[in-house]
PLY file of the C-alpha trace (Angstrom):
ply
format ascii 1.0
element vertex 652
property float x
property float y
property float z
element edge 651
property int vertex1
property int vertex2
end_header
-65.10 15.37 2.63
-67.03 12.49 0.72
-66.37 9.71 2.98
-67.14 5.62 3.23
-70.52 4.47 3.14
-73.29 5.17 0.47
-75.52 2.25 0.95
-76.09 -0.75 2.69
-78.53 -3.43 1.99
-77.84 -6.26 4.68
-79.27 -9.36 6.39
-78.26 -10.75 9.59
-79.07 -14.17 11.63
-77.48 -15.33 14.65
-77.32 -18.82 15.68
-76.53 -19.98 19.15
-75.56 -23.69 19.04
-72.64 -26.12 20.42
-73.05 -28.83 18.30
-72.27 -27.76 15.07
-69.13 -26.59 14.08
-68.54 -26.99 9.72
-70.13 -23.81 8.36
-70.30 -21.99 4.63
-69.95 -19.17 3.11
-70.65 -18.04 -0.44
-69.54 -14.79 -2.37
-72.64 -12.66 -3.42
-72.14 -13.86 -7.05
-71.77 -17.81 -5.64
-68.28 -18.26 -7.41
-66.11 -18.46 -4.01
-67.24 -21.03 -2.10
-65.40 -20.80 1.83
-65.49 -23.93 4.10
-64.84 -23.76 7.71
-64.01 -26.78 10.02
-63.38 -26.52 14.05
-62.07 -29.10 15.55
-58.52 -29.33 17.50
-58.36 -26.77 14.81
-59.57 -24.16 12.89
-59.66 -25.07 8.86
-60.80 -23.37 6.12
-60.67 -23.91 2.16
-61.71 -22.17 -0.66
-63.41 -23.28 -4.02
-63.83 -20.99 -6.89
-66.84 -22.52 -9.28
-66.84 -25.55 -7.70
-62.69 -26.33 -7.82
-60.93 -26.45 -4.97
-58.45 -24.18 -4.88
-57.24 -23.93 -1.44
-57.43 -27.20 -0.21
-57.09 -26.96 3.47
-55.46 -23.72 5.66
-55.28 -23.12 8.99
-55.74 -20.64 11.48
-54.77 -19.78 14.72
-52.93 -17.73 17.59
-50.65 -18.71 20.53
-50.38 -16.39 23.32
-48.26 -16.05 26.59
-50.96 -16.08 28.92
-54.65 -17.10 28.49
-56.63 -18.25 25.34
-54.85 -19.40 22.41
-56.91 -18.64 19.11
-58.14 -22.37 17.46
-56.61 -24.89 19.94
-59.16 -27.12 21.00
-61.74 -24.19 20.93
-65.81 -23.94 21.57
-68.14 -22.35 19.45
-70.66 -20.10 20.93
-72.42 -18.81 18.00
-71.97 -17.49 14.61
-73.59 -14.85 12.37
-73.50 -15.07 8.54
-74.63 -11.22 6.57
-74.32 -9.61 3.53
-72.91 -6.58 2.84
-73.34 -4.41 -0.07
-71.73 -0.51 0.09
-69.82 1.77 -1.39
-66.33 3.13 -0.45
-65.56 6.82 -1.83
-61.72 6.45 -1.89
-59.82 10.02 -0.47
-57.20 9.26 -2.73
-58.17 6.64 -5.75
-55.47 4.61 -6.66
-57.43 3.07 -9.41
-61.10 3.56 -8.51
-62.32 6.96 -6.82
-66.00 4.77 -5.94
-65.50 1.12 -4.94
-68.22 -0.94 -4.88
-67.86 -3.36 -1.51
-69.71 -6.29 -1.58
-69.29 -9.34 0.73
-70.75 -12.29 2.51
-69.21 -12.07 6.28
-69.21 -15.29 8.37
-67.99 -14.33 11.92
-67.44 -17.15 14.26
-67.27 -16.45 17.91
-65.23 -18.42 20.21
-65.58 -19.46 23.81
-62.14 -17.19 25.44
-63.58 -14.14 24.17
-62.29 -14.15 20.80
-64.13 -13.76 17.30
-62.84 -15.01 13.71
-64.42 -13.52 10.83
-64.26 -14.68 7.57
-65.52 -12.80 4.14
-66.20 -14.19 0.66
-65.87 -11.51 -2.03
-66.42 -11.88 -5.58
-62.75 -11.74 -6.30
-61.54 -13.84 -3.03
-61.58 -14.06 0.28
-59.88 -12.71 4.00
-59.91 -13.59 7.51
-59.41 -11.67 10.71
-58.81 -12.47 14.09
-61.03 -10.36 16.85
-59.68 -10.12 20.13
-62.38 -9.07 22.82
-60.20 -9.66 26.11
-58.56 -7.26 27.84
-55.59 -8.91 29.10
-51.75 -7.64 28.43
-50.15 -10.50 26.73
-47.70 -11.31 24.36
-48.19 -12.57 20.82
-45.81 -16.21 20.38
-46.73 -17.28 17.27
-49.57 -16.99 14.62
-50.54 -20.40 12.77
-50.95 -19.32 8.79
-50.77 -22.24 6.81
-52.84 -23.40 3.33
-52.20 -25.96 1.27
-52.57 -26.02 -2.93
-53.49 -28.88 -4.87
-50.45 -31.16 -6.25
-48.25 -29.46 -9.42
-49.24 -25.75 -8.33
-46.49 -23.23 -8.71
-45.77 -19.69 -7.91
-44.07 -16.10 -8.20
-41.98 -16.45 -5.35
-40.10 -13.25 -4.50
-37.68 -15.26 -2.34
-35.86 -12.93 0.24
-32.45 -13.67 1.77
-33.17 -12.36 5.03
-36.39 -10.46 6.82
-34.07 -7.69 6.92
-34.78 -6.89 3.69
-35.98 -3.88 1.52
-38.50 -6.32 -0.02
-37.22 -5.73 -3.48
-37.39 -9.08 -5.13
-37.47 -10.49 -8.91
-40.09 -13.11 -9.34
-38.81 -16.66 -9.27
-41.12 -19.31 -11.12
-41.03 -22.43 -8.82
-42.76 -25.64 -8.33
-44.01 -25.70 -4.61
-42.63 -28.83 -3.91
-39.08 -26.73 -5.02
-39.57 -24.51 -2.17
-37.63 -25.92 0.76
-38.36 -25.14 4.66
-34.77 -22.76 4.19
-36.99 -20.52 1.37
-39.06 -17.89 2.35
-40.66 -14.92 0.94
-41.99 -11.39 0.99
-45.51 -10.06 0.31
-47.21 -10.29 -2.08
-46.83 -13.61 -3.68
-48.83 -15.51 -6.58
-49.63 -19.06 -7.20
-50.67 -20.72 -9.63
-53.33 -24.06 -9.73
-54.66 -25.75 -13.08
-58.09 -24.17 -12.26
-56.69 -20.54 -10.91
-54.29 -18.28 -9.39
-54.42 -16.64 -5.91
-52.56 -13.81 -4.59
-51.83 -14.02 -0.78
-51.10 -10.74 1.13
-52.31 -9.05 4.07
-53.96 -5.71 4.87
-55.00 -3.63 7.60
-51.52 -3.94 9.67
-51.01 -2.37 12.90
-49.36 -2.61 15.90
-47.74 -6.05 14.61
-45.15 -7.93 12.53
-45.51 -8.09 8.91
-46.10 -11.49 7.57
-43.34 -14.09 5.70
-44.13 -16.91 4.34
-41.51 -20.16 3.86
-42.07 -23.46 2.10
-42.01 -27.08 3.57
-40.80 -28.78 0.22
-44.59 -29.94 -0.86
-47.73 -27.43 -1.44
-48.27 -26.39 2.00
-46.95 -23.05 2.87
-46.63 -21.41 6.61
-46.20 -18.00 7.74
-43.29 -17.01 9.87
-42.69 -13.60 11.59
-39.71 -11.20 12.48
-39.68 -11.18 16.49
-39.87 -8.69 18.65
-36.54 -6.06 18.64
-34.66 -5.73 21.68
-31.82 -4.45 20.94
-30.58 -3.06 17.44
-26.76 -1.94 16.89
-25.68 0.73 14.10
-23.64 -1.63 11.48
-20.26 -0.96 10.30
-19.69 1.97 7.71
-23.43 2.69 6.59
-24.04 3.08 10.68
-26.65 5.99 9.52
-29.22 3.27 7.88
-28.23 -0.10 8.61
-28.59 -2.10 11.61
-27.62 -5.29 13.19
-30.55 -6.97 15.46
-28.36 -8.61 18.47
-31.45 -9.18 20.89
-34.53 -10.49 19.82
-37.72 -11.56 22.55
-39.05 -15.13 22.43
-42.35 -13.57 20.84
-43.34 -11.52 17.96
-45.55 -8.59 19.25
-46.71 -7.25 22.63
-50.48 -6.78 23.02
-53.03 -5.52 25.30
-55.83 -7.42 24.17
-58.96 -6.02 22.74
-57.83 -5.71 19.05
-58.21 -6.70 15.65
-55.01 -8.59 13.90
-54.52 -8.03 10.24
-56.47 -9.30 7.53
-55.19 -12.91 5.51
-56.58 -11.90 1.73
-56.34 -14.13 -0.82
-57.46 -12.54 -4.01
-58.85 -15.78 -6.50
-59.65 -15.85 -9.84
-59.17 -17.52 -13.28
-58.92 -14.25 -14.98
-55.50 -12.85 -14.57
-57.06 -9.10 -14.95
-58.67 -9.39 -11.63
-55.67 -9.13 -10.01
-54.86 -5.35 -10.97
-58.62 -4.65 -11.08
-58.70 -5.79 -7.46
-59.43 -3.91 -4.54
-59.67 -6.01 -1.97
-56.83 -4.56 0.18
-57.80 -1.08 -0.12
-61.51 -2.48 0.96
-60.54 -4.09 4.20
-58.32 -1.57 5.22
-59.15 0.74 8.09
-61.14 3.86 6.87
-59.76 7.29 6.67
-59.58 8.59 10.06
-58.15 12.52 8.77
-61.27 14.94 9.07
-59.81 17.28 6.80
-57.92 15.73 3.51
-58.63 18.78 0.85
-54.46 19.65 1.44
-53.76 16.26 0.50
-52.45 16.67 -3.44
-51.05 13.91 -5.55
-48.77 14.75 -8.59
-45.83 13.98 -10.36
-42.22 14.69 -8.91
-39.43 15.36 -11.28
-36.61 13.19 -9.22
-33.06 13.64 -9.24
-31.34 10.48 -7.69
-32.10 8.06 -10.64
-29.84 10.81 -13.04
-27.45 11.51 -11.12
-28.12 15.18 -11.25
-26.68 14.96 -14.90
-27.98 18.03 -16.15
-26.07 19.97 -19.31
-26.04 22.76 -21.62
-25.92 25.26 -18.79
-23.19 28.27 -17.30
-22.65 26.13 -13.93
-20.98 22.89 -12.23
-24.21 20.94 -11.97
-24.54 18.47 -8.72
-25.38 18.99 -5.31
-25.99 22.53 -5.40
-28.79 25.29 -5.37
-28.22 25.79 -9.39
-29.33 22.94 -10.34
-32.13 22.38 -8.07
-33.47 25.74 -9.57
-33.14 24.32 -12.58
-35.32 20.77 -11.79
-37.83 23.49 -10.29
-37.62 25.70 -13.66
-38.16 22.41 -15.36
-41.06 21.43 -13.16
-42.81 24.66 -13.66
-42.48 24.66 -17.18
-44.27 21.32 -17.62
-46.73 21.45 -15.05
-45.11 18.91 -12.78
-46.24 19.11 -9.18
-43.60 18.58 -7.23
-39.56 18.48 -7.02
-37.58 15.98 -4.68
-34.50 16.68 -3.09
-32.81 13.28 -2.68
-29.65 12.02 -0.41
-27.43 15.00 0.07
-29.51 17.66 0.90
-28.67 17.33 4.19
-25.32 18.43 6.19
-24.78 15.04 6.18
-27.33 11.65 6.21
-27.20 11.94 9.89
-27.24 15.44 10.57
-31.26 16.43 9.18
-31.88 19.50 10.71
-29.45 21.54 8.84
-28.23 21.73 5.01
-25.59 21.27 2.92
-23.50 24.11 2.39
-23.65 24.58 -1.26
-27.70 23.87 -1.34
-29.63 26.48 0.05
-33.04 24.44 0.84
-35.07 27.60 2.05
-34.49 29.52 -0.86
-35.08 26.51 -2.81
-38.64 25.82 -1.42
-39.48 29.65 -2.04
-38.37 29.79 -5.31
-40.49 26.76 -5.95
-43.59 28.24 -3.82
-42.65 31.23 -6.11
-42.98 28.73 -9.49
-45.81 26.67 -8.37
-43.56 23.50 -7.48
-43.63 21.87 -4.14
-40.67 20.87 -2.49
-40.35 16.90 -0.82
-37.50 16.25 1.01
-35.74 12.84 1.43
-34.44 11.77 4.81
-33.48 8.42 6.25
-35.64 6.21 8.86
-33.03 6.13 11.48
-31.89 9.62 12.39
-35.75 10.51 11.72
-36.95 7.92 13.98
-34.87 9.89 16.86
-35.88 13.15 16.74
-39.08 12.66 14.82
-41.27 15.33 16.18
-38.94 18.05 15.78
-37.67 17.01 12.54
-41.22 17.21 10.94
-42.00 20.75 12.88
-38.53 22.35 11.39
-39.39 20.63 7.78
-43.03 22.22 7.22
-41.74 25.19 8.82
-39.17 25.76 5.92
-42.51 24.96 4.05
-41.87 21.44 2.18
-44.69 19.33 1.05
-43.58 16.11 2.45
-41.26 13.50 3.23
-39.50 10.65 1.69
-38.33 7.75 4.04
-35.97 5.75 2.89
-33.98 2.45 4.53
-36.43 1.16 7.26
-35.45 -2.67 6.05
-37.74 -3.75 8.67
-40.91 -5.78 8.91
-41.39 -6.34 12.82
-43.94 -4.51 15.40
-41.69 -1.61 15.94
-41.03 -0.32 12.77
-44.79 -1.37 11.56
-45.88 1.29 14.31
-43.09 3.36 13.11
-44.53 3.73 9.73
-48.15 4.41 12.03
-46.65 7.42 13.97
-44.81 9.05 10.74
-47.89 8.90 9.11
-50.11 10.21 11.90
-47.72 12.81 12.96
-47.18 14.28 8.95
-50.86 14.31 8.67
-51.46 16.90 11.49
-48.39 18.99 9.87
-50.09 18.39 6.17
-47.07 16.78 5.15
-47.29 13.65 2.35
-45.52 10.50 2.86
-43.41 8.62 0.30
-42.33 4.96 2.04
-38.97 4.16 0.20
-36.63 0.93 1.31
-40.41 -0.25 2.57
-42.69 -3.43 2.54
-45.34 -3.39 0.57
-48.47 -1.06 1.16
-50.53 -2.77 4.05
-53.38 -0.39 4.39
-51.90 2.58 6.22
-52.69 4.20 3.23
-56.43 4.19 3.70
-56.46 5.08 7.03
-53.85 7.68 6.22
-54.53 8.97 2.92
-51.05 11.08 3.02
-49.18 8.24 2.70
-48.59 8.64 -1.28
-46.21 5.93 -2.16
-44.67 2.87 -1.14
-41.24 1.32 -3.12
-40.83 -2.31 -1.89
-40.58 -3.09 -5.62
-37.47 -3.92 -7.55
-37.68 -0.50 -9.63
-35.95 1.36 -12.80
-33.31 2.49 -10.28
-31.52 -0.90 -9.86
-31.18 0.03 -13.99
-27.89 1.73 -12.29
-26.25 -1.68 -11.28
-28.12 -4.52 -13.02
-29.86 -5.90 -15.70
-33.04 -6.99 -13.36
-35.26 -4.66 -14.61
-36.42 -6.59 -18.47
-39.70 -6.40 -20.02
-41.21 -9.61 -18.49
-40.13 -8.30 -14.90
-41.93 -4.81 -15.74
-45.14 -6.67 -17.15
-45.16 -9.14 -13.74
-45.37 -6.70 -10.98
-48.67 -4.98 -12.22
-50.15 -8.48 -11.44
-48.23 -9.05 -7.71
-46.82 -5.92 -6.33
-49.57 -3.68 -6.95
-51.73 -5.81 -6.12
-51.09 -4.50 -2.46
-51.36 -0.66 -3.45
-49.50 1.94 -5.12
-45.97 1.23 -6.06
-42.98 3.58 -6.36
-41.49 2.30 -9.63
-40.18 5.82 -10.74
-41.12 5.29 -14.64
-39.85 8.23 -17.46
-36.45 6.66 -18.93
-35.58 8.36 -21.91
-32.16 6.57 -22.41
-33.65 3.26 -24.02
-32.43 0.06 -25.33
-33.18 -3.55 -26.21
-32.10 -6.01 -24.11
-28.65 -6.46 -26.69
-27.89 -3.01 -26.72
-28.19 -2.54 -22.69
-24.99 -1.83 -20.55
-25.25 -0.94 -16.69
-24.25 2.81 -15.88
-24.58 4.38 -12.12
-24.57 8.02 -13.56
-26.04 7.42 -16.95
-28.75 4.61 -16.52
-30.40 3.52 -19.11
-33.98 1.29 -19.21
-34.47 -2.13 -20.80
-37.02 -2.03 -23.39
-38.57 0.47 -25.82
-39.90 4.17 -25.01
-43.30 3.73 -25.13
-42.73 0.87 -22.60
-41.81 3.29 -20.37
-44.25 5.94 -21.40
-47.44 3.20 -20.68
-46.46 2.80 -17.16
-47.79 6.41 -16.63
-51.03 4.65 -17.34
-50.16 1.19 -16.16
-48.51 1.71 -12.60
-50.21 3.19 -9.96
-48.33 5.92 -7.81
-50.00 9.16 -6.18
-46.98 10.57 -6.69
-45.35 9.28 -10.05
-41.79 9.71 -10.65
-40.39 11.18 -13.67
-36.93 9.66 -13.32
-34.82 11.00 -16.09
-32.51 14.37 -16.65
-34.64 17.60 -17.06
-31.81 18.31 -19.72
-32.58 14.57 -21.59
-36.73 15.66 -21.13
-36.18 18.78 -22.70
-34.52 16.89 -25.67
-37.35 14.80 -25.70
-40.59 17.30 -25.19
-42.86 15.42 -26.98
-42.44 12.91 -24.95
-42.53 15.06 -21.36
-46.01 16.83 -23.39
-47.43 13.43 -23.57
-46.68 11.97 -20.04
-47.36 15.13 -18.35
-51.23 14.79 -19.83
-51.54 11.63 -17.85
-53.01 11.96 -14.25
-51.90 10.10 -11.45
-55.31 9.06 -9.92
-58.33 7.57 -11.33
-62.07 7.39 -11.25
-62.13 4.01 -12.88
-59.85 0.99 -14.10
-60.34 -1.46 -17.02
-58.03 -3.80 -17.97
-58.71 -4.95 -21.05
-56.14 -7.70 -21.45
-53.92 -9.42 -18.85
-51.29 -12.15 -18.87
-48.58 -12.33 -16.07
-45.57 -11.66 -16.92
-46.82 -11.52 -20.72
-48.55 -8.10 -21.45
-50.97 -6.29 -20.01
-53.49 -3.02 -21.95
-55.31 -0.89 -19.18
-57.63 1.71 -19.41
-58.50 3.80 -16.83
-60.48 7.04 -16.85
-60.21 10.59 -14.84
-63.23 13.16 -14.96
-64.11 12.98 -18.94
-61.16 11.79 -20.03
-59.62 7.75 -20.81
-56.14 6.77 -20.92
-55.27 3.52 -22.16
-51.31 1.79 -21.21
-50.32 -1.03 -23.02
-47.43 -2.90 -22.18
-45.69 -6.62 -23.66
-42.55 -8.70 -22.78
-39.88 -9.59 -24.59
-42.54 -10.98 -27.60
-43.90 -8.37 -29.79
-47.64 -8.79 -29.98
-50.62 -7.07 -31.69
-53.35 -7.08 -29.13
-56.93 -5.51 -30.10
-58.17 -2.85 -27.65
-61.52 -2.68 -27.18
-63.12 0.68 -26.88
-66.88 -0.23 -26.05
-66.15 1.61 -22.44
-66.12 4.87 -24.27
-69.91 6.40 -24.51
-71.62 7.32 -27.47
-69.75 9.93 -30.02
-66.88 10.85 -31.42
-63.46 10.94 -29.70
-60.14 12.29 -30.37
-57.29 9.30 -29.48
-53.82 10.35 -29.27
-51.59 7.35 -29.88
-48.31 6.63 -28.41
-46.92 3.92 -29.98
-43.42 2.40 -30.90
-41.58 3.22 -33.86
-41.05 1.17 -37.05
-37.10 0.73 -36.13
-37.70 0.26 -32.72
-36.04 -3.05 -32.83
-32.59 -1.29 -33.48
-33.26 2.10 -32.10
-35.46 1.55 -28.80
-35.91 5.23 -28.13
-38.06 5.47 -31.75
-41.71 6.04 -31.60
-44.39 6.93 -33.38
-47.50 9.96 -32.42
-50.69 10.09 -34.18
-54.09 11.49 -33.83
-57.28 9.26 -34.93
-60.73 9.64 -34.57
-62.28 7.30 -32.73
-66.10 6.10 -31.15
-66.75 3.17 -28.91
-67.17 0.59 -32.12
-64.03 1.20 -33.89
-61.55 -1.41 -34.28
-57.85 -0.46 -32.64
-54.51 -2.74 -32.43
-52.27 -2.11 -29.91
-49.03 -2.90 -32.06
-46.09 -3.71 -29.53
-42.54 -4.30 -30.69
-40.36 -6.81 -28.18
-40.17 -5.05 -25.15
-42.71 -2.57 -26.34
-45.50 -0.61 -25.37
-48.62 1.54 -26.38
-50.19 4.54 -24.95
-53.70 6.39 -26.06
-55.20 9.42 -24.57
-58.61 9.38 -25.53
-61.00 12.87 -25.44
-64.50 13.27 -26.71
-64.98 15.83 -29.43
0 1
1 2
2 3
3 4
4 5
5 6
6 7
7 8
8 9
9 10
10 11
11 12
12 13
13 14
14 15
15 16
16 17
17 18
18 19
19 20
20 21
21 22
22 23
23 24
24 25
25 26
26 27
27 28
28 29
29 30
30 31
31 32
32 33
33 34
34 35
35 36
36 37
37 38
38 39
39 40
40 41
41 42
42 43
43 44
44 45
45 46
46 47
47 48
48 49
49 50
50 51
51 52
52 53
53 54
54 55
55 56
56 57
57 58
58 59
59 60
60 61
61 62
62 63
63 64
64 65
65 66
66 67
67 68
68 69
69 70
70 71
71 72
72 73
73 74
74 75
75 76
76 77
77 78
78 79
79 80
80 81
81 82
82 83
83 84
84 85
85 86
86 87
87 88
88 89
89 90
90 91
91 92
92 93
93 94
94 95
95 96
96 97
97 98
98 99
99 100
100 101
101 102
102 103
103 104
104 105
105 106
106 107
107 108
108 109
109 110
110 111
111 112
112 113
113 114
114 115
115 116
116 117
117 118
118 119
119 120
120 121
121 122
122 123
123 124
124 125
125 126
126 127
127 128
128 129
129 130
130 131
131 132
132 133
133 134
134 135
135 136
136 137
137 138
138 139
139 140
140 141
141 142
142 143
143 144
144 145
145 146
146 147
147 148
148 149
149 150
150 151
151 152
152 153
153 154
154 155
155 156
156 157
157 158
158 159
159 160
160 161
161 162
162 163
163 164
164 165
165 166
166 167
167 168
168 169
169 170
170 171
171 172
172 173
173 174
174 175
175 176
176 177
177 178
178 179
179 180
180 181
181 182
182 183
183 184
184 185
185 186
186 187
187 188
188 189
189 190
190 191
191 192
192 193
193 194
194 195
195 196
196 197
197 198
198 199
199 200
200 201
201 202
202 203
203 204
204 205
205 206
206 207
207 208
208 209
209 210
210 211
211 212
212 213
213 214
214 215
215 216
216 217
217 218
218 219
219 220
220 221
221 222
222 223
223 224
224 225
225 226
226 227
227 228
228 229
229 230
230 231
231 232
232 233
233 234
234 235
235 236
236 237
237 238
238 239
239 240
240 241
241 242
242 243
243 244
244 245
245 246
246 247
247 248
248 249
249 250
250 251
251 252
252 253
253 254
254 255
255 256
256 257
257 258
258 259
259 260
260 261
261 262
262 263
263 264
264 265
265 266
266 267
267 268
268 269
269 270
270 271
271 272
272 273
273 274
274 275
275 276
276 277
277 278
278 279
279 280
280 281
281 282
282 283
283 284
284 285
285 286
286 287
287 288
288 289
289 290
290 291
291 292
292 293
293 294
294 295
295 296
296 297
297 298
298 299
299 300
300 301
301 302
302 303
303 304
304 305
305 306
306 307
307 308
308 309
309 310
310 311
311 312
312 313
313 314
314 315
315 316
316 317
317 318
318 319
319 320
320 321
321 322
322 323
323 324
324 325
325 326
326 327
327 328
328 329
329 330
330 331
331 332
332 333
333 334
334 335
335 336
336 337
337 338
338 339
339 340
340 341
341 342
342 343
343 344
344 345
345 346
346 347
347 348
348 349
349 350
350 351
351 352
352 353
353 354
354 355
355 356
356 357
357 358
358 359
359 360
360 361
361 362
362 363
363 364
364 365
365 366
366 367
367 368
368 369
369 370
370 371
371 372
372 373
373 374
374 375
375 376
376 377
377 378
378 379
379 380
380 381
381 382
382 383
383 384
384 385
385 386
386 387
387 388
388 389
389 390
390 391
391 392
392 393
393 394
394 395
395 396
396 397
397 398
398 399
399 400
400 401
401 402
402 403
403 404
404 405
405 406
406 407
407 408
408 409
409 410
410 411
411 412
412 413
413 414
414 415
415 416
416 417
417 418
418 419
419 420
420 421
421 422
422 423
423 424
424 425
425 426
426 427
427 428
428 429
429 430
430 431
431 432
432 433
433 434
434 435
435 436
436 437
437 438
438 439
439 440
440 441
441 442
442 443
443 444
444 445
445 446
446 447
447 448
448 449
449 450
450 451
451 452
452 453
453 454
454 455
455 456
456 457
457 458
458 459
459 460
460 461
461 462
462 463
463 464
464 465
465 466
466 467
467 468
468 469
469 470
470 471
471 472
472 473
473 474
474 475
475 476
476 477
477 478
478 479
479 480
480 481
481 482
482 483
483 484
484 485
485 486
486 487
487 488
488 489
489 490
490 491
491 492
492 493
493 494
494 495
495 496
496 497
497 498
498 499
499 500
500 501
501 502
502 503
503 504
504 505
505 506
506 507
507 508
508 509
509 510
510 511
511 512
512 513
513 514
514 515
515 516
516 517
517 518
518 519
519 520
520 521
521 522
522 523
523 524
524 525
525 526
526 527
527 528
528 529
529 530
530 531
531 532
532 533
533 534
534 535
535 536
536 537
537 538
538 539
539 540
540 541
541 542
542 543
543 544
544 545
545 546
546 547
547 548
548 549
549 550
550 551
551 552
552 553
553 554
554 555
555 556
556 557
557 558
558 559
559 560
560 561
561 562
562 563
563 564
564 565
565 566
566 567
567 568
568 569
569 570
570 571
571 572
572 573
573 574
574 575
575 576
576 577
577 578
578 579
579 580
580 581
581 582
582 583
583 584
584 585
585 586
586 587
587 588
588 589
589 590
590 591
591 592
592 593
593 594
594 595
595 596
596 597
597 598
598 599
599 600
600 601
601 602
602 603
603 604
604 605
605 606
606 607
607 608
608 609
609 610
610 611
611 612
612 613
613 614
614 615
615 616
616 617
617 618
618 619
619 620
620 621
621 622
622 623
623 624
624 625
625 626
626 627
627 628
628 629
629 630
630 631
631 632
632 633
633 634
634 635
635 636
636 637
637 638
638 639
639 640
640 641
641 642
642 643
643 644
644 645
645 646
646 647
647 648
648 649
649 650
650 651
């Protein structure tokens, strides 16, 4: 199995000193600089090309006993080293070989702790290391940063820390974000000179971070408290809880550990936020010895389309015949998996037995015969109460993975539950899709059987809202997807322009064009990529299905050709010897040049899926054509309002 390091070239020096308290470190290309000041607190700043982007940031931790981090500290020593290595991704969300280059400043303090800063060409990160062995509680962590005046944010504002983390990105001036306003991660900030995306990775045995405003350009971290008691809530007691008792601390710790990396992707080029692998680079390395069984792929999904199949001689619904129909569709189109979503179990809490109208063992057997794996949906709450017997039962039935829903919490217990599920599923060779989840935070590298996270306002919201606009769908690749794989669930075939859009829970439609939905299969990263539409409709749209099913779900190389947050994106991705290009635009029609210089020498065949001439009135209108191109060909992606453009490029 390919693992981590190909080459390391570094130099290191250590200076034992007590007097000097200021340090500087630059990225390998010299573009980004971090300055660290140690006085009564640990503060730092970051510049890009000589422009101050993060004016002042604070880092520190308060504990129930022994040494606090960052308070009147004394530096024992520091080291600076430069690292150049290659990370080989087991499941390659965007690149199979990741060039990992950075300069690291490591500061050792009296009190047995370290603070590591890393400067990359595309951002900065820091992490506390506790070298003591004392068991104690983390009372709070100080994460605070100040941007220049006039800065703004695309702010995924939350109403509660008990949340699915599925938000719109609100364009706000930082001075308008009050102390009552807070957001989940990742979040994007805009200054006059650059943008900054803030998130976290290597999140283990610790609560997830939220960010609150102050009515100025400074933002501070906030964390869910350690949960002491959570009780079932009302009519949805199978999935919703009320947290009735919390501790006065955020985490328990035994010491001698690393805390999460605080990650800041910094760039004056919006394309960087899609190309960056920083959250993966900083995550813990893969711990699985055997990963050959981990198979990404596409998934025929039932819940979005409400099992609405037609033209058959049986009553469609939650029954064996309907799901054999799904399996037959998947097999005919070489789709790797089918999900059995909510309704397959005897009840939502009786999850070791199945709905009497659905013979799940027979469906798994039938799927295996047809070459289609079955993934089982399950609620987190009953799964957590009886984890190992449930997973073993599903494995014994022959399931290929699980989709866990309704976690809704970010506290230490829940973060640990994610890792326990990933670990136990890996032992049984089961894939994991976290739905109703917080954002990816590095677990997918440590346990590459973790395929997907939701934590995004995705296509399913078409069933009850008008929120999934083309502007939203060209915003999330630059923000949410920077954290990791994104279970948006594309593939809607009922497509409408905004003026024709209407809400229908049972027969949902998407806003934007057919080509816009198709392009998502190139633009959006998800190793388990859903096909959300009814198989009956897909059969009527076989030409579109044939194009989509050619597109891989993992990649060897990614290049963003065009990109502007909330406006448009054009991405080129390579798998083996083929290139795939996907373009999407907001409500504005656009003509964007597509630079094919990434192609090698020779002639290539380019299969194009683009908006049709009448797409302004009929959003499902599209045009397919095949043209011959070379690396010097002049190609334009013409996209209508809410439109898209895709191409599959094969060497002749």
